[in-house]
N, C-alpha and C positions, 0 to 999 in steps of 0.2 A: 110618797118618799118621793125624794130630790134627786138630780142625774147620779150626782157622786153616792148617792146614799138606800144603803140596800142591803136587808136582814144576811148575814154570815151564816144562819144555822134556820133552818125550817122550826117553828114553833116544838112540835115532836121532835126533833132530833133529826138528824140526817140520813136517807134513805133511796133505794138504787134508784125509785123515783125522780133522785133528782138529778141520776146522770147520763145523757145521750150522749153518746159519742157520736160525732159528726168528721167532717174532713181530715183531721191531723189521724196518723196508724198510730195509735195508742191505746190500743184494745188494752193490753195489759196493763198500765196501768188502770184506766177504767173499770175495768174486773175488779181490779184491787182493791180498786177503793167501794166498789158495790159491794163483795163479799164482807171487807168491814163494817160498810157500816152494816149489815143484815147482821151482822155477828157480835162485834163491837164497837158498836156507837159512840158509847163514854171515850173511848183510846183512840179515835180521830179528833173528839170535841177536849180529851187531854193535849195531843196535839197544835192546837191553835190555841194562840190568846190574841186578844183582841187589847191594842192598842189604844193612846191617844189618835184623836183623829187630826191628820195630816193638812195644809193649807194647799187650798184651789191658787191657779191662778189670777183666776177670780174673785178672789176675796171669799168665795163659800170652802168650806170644809171638807174632807174626803176618807170615805171610812177607810180606817186600817185595821191590817191583824199581820201577825206573826206567824209563820206554816215552820214545825219543825223536821225539817227532813237529813235523815243521818246518808252518810255516805261510806253505803256498803261497802263490803270488800268484793274483792273478785269469787266468781264461784267456783265450788273446787270440790271435786270427783273423788267421791267412795265409796265403799267395798259397796260391788252388785247386792241387789235385794234376793232374796231366791227363786222370785221366780225369771233372774240376769235383767232386768229389768235396770237401766244406767240410774244414777242418783246422782242428784247435783250437792250443794250443801255451802250456803253463806253465814258463814259465821257473826256474831256479836263486834261495835266494835262500838269503841271513844267518842268521833267523830263526828259531829251532827253541828246542824245551824239553825237558827230562830232566822227561815227566809222572811222579810219583811215585804208584805204587796197594798200595795192601793187601789182601791176600785177601777181609781178614774184612770191613772198612768199603768196600769199592772194588769189590769181584766178589760179594758175598753178604749186605752190608751192607742194612739195611732200604732203604734207599734204592731199590737195585732189586729189593725185595720178595723179596727171599734167591733169588735166579736171574740167571744172565748172561745174555747175552740169546741167547750160546751153546752148545750143550748138552756142552762142553766141558768146562763145571764139574763136573756130576754123570757126563757119561754117559763120560767120556775125563779121566783122572783128572793134567789137567795147566791150564795159566791163562794160556798166553800168549795165547792170541785176545781171550776176552772181557777183559784188561786193555788191549790194543789199542784193540780195542770202547769199554772208558768210561776211557784214557787219550786218546780223538779227542773223546768227547764233554765230557769236563773240558776238555778247550781250546775248543773250538767250540762245545758249547753242546748242548743239547738236541734243535734241530732239523739239529743234523748227518748226524746218523743216521736221519731223513726222507725219506731217497730224496736220490739224488744222480750225479754219476758218476765210476765209473774212473779219468780224465784225471786230479781230483782226488786221489783217497786214495792212486792211483800217486808223486804230486808229496812229500805229504802224509808217503808213508813213506821215499820213497828219495831225495827234493830232485834230483829229476835231470829237465833237460827229457825234459819227458810229448810226445806228438802223440797228436791221434784224428782218424785220419782211415778211410774207406770203401774203400779201395784192396785191391790183393789181400796181402796179407802176412802172410800166414799160413804161410808157408812159415818165417819168422823163427820163432814159435813153438814150435822144439827147442833155442832155445840163448838165450831173451829171455821179460824175461815178458810176454803181447798177453791181451788181455781184447775182449769184443764187447759192446755194449747193440743193445736189440733193438727192436725198430718196435712201435706199441701193442695193433695185431691183426694179430702172427703165423700162420706158415699151421703150420708145427712145434714151437717154440720156446715158453719164456713169455713173453706178454709184458709190454713197459717191463720186463726185469731183464738184469743182468748173470752173465757167464759166465765161466769161466778159460777159455782156448786152452792144450790141454796138448800138442799134435802135430796136424800135418799131413801128409800121405803120397799119393801117384798107386795109386787100386787099377783097377785095367781102365781105364786112361786118367781117370778119374774121379779130381776132389782129394778127401778124402775127411777130415774134422776130426773129431780126438776133443773135446770141452767137458763141463768139468766145474760142473754147478749146485751152486750154495754152497748147495742144499735139501740135497744128498748123494749126490747122483749123474750118474756121467757117460756118457755116451753117446757116440758112433763117429757119423757124418752124412757125406753127401755132398754138398757145400758148394753144388753146385746146385740143392739139395733145401729148404738154410735162408738162399738168399744175401737173397730179397728178404726174409726175416727182418728180417735184420742193419741195425740204423739206425747202429752205431757201430765203430769199433775202437781201442782203444786200444795202445799202446805205447811202448819208448822208444827217442829220435832217435839215442842212442850206446850201441845193442843189448848190446857188451861190457861197458859202466861198472859190472857187479852183478860181473866176473868176480872172483874170490880172488887177493889180492895176490900 
């Protein structure tokens, strides 16, 4: 496979294994991409369209694709839940852009110092992950990748109403995208960090939660052991909206 040609997607479709956050503090985006790959890979694939390869300076061609990014609205506060947890919501918007990325300039070019934010460019032979990451950076600016909330990333990628709450909604994680963010000084989890929630189940009367850290590790915890580490939980209000037609 040539320097400017690399598969956009793995043969079996996108998965969390394609993602490993490295030096840029955008765990909120990495965790959201992971949970969407796990719960709604068809949705991610529908948000990318291949276009004709572009010409490179040396006369070769460059793999090119367009990524659909929504200019999400500002989060707004809504009524508190029955437990008193803060709730935030982002409503739908019609404002979106198909952002063109080519593998040579936007993924491996001089502006990226020859590196992608995620190791998938060199470690895994697909480029959908750095494609989304760099398309978001192109739309929102460099500051977008310096920290944020999964609430914003989920709205940016799906344009569906998202809600950020601290209630016990982990039981939905088996069929809808759910992420969580941590407090600054947690006991077991990484502080001020985002995780993809992959599943929740009962184990000997204890609820356990399986979390994927976008640094590349998946672990299962008793919910009671990490409950105080959790700052917020994000999911879609209409949980079934990403089901295939």
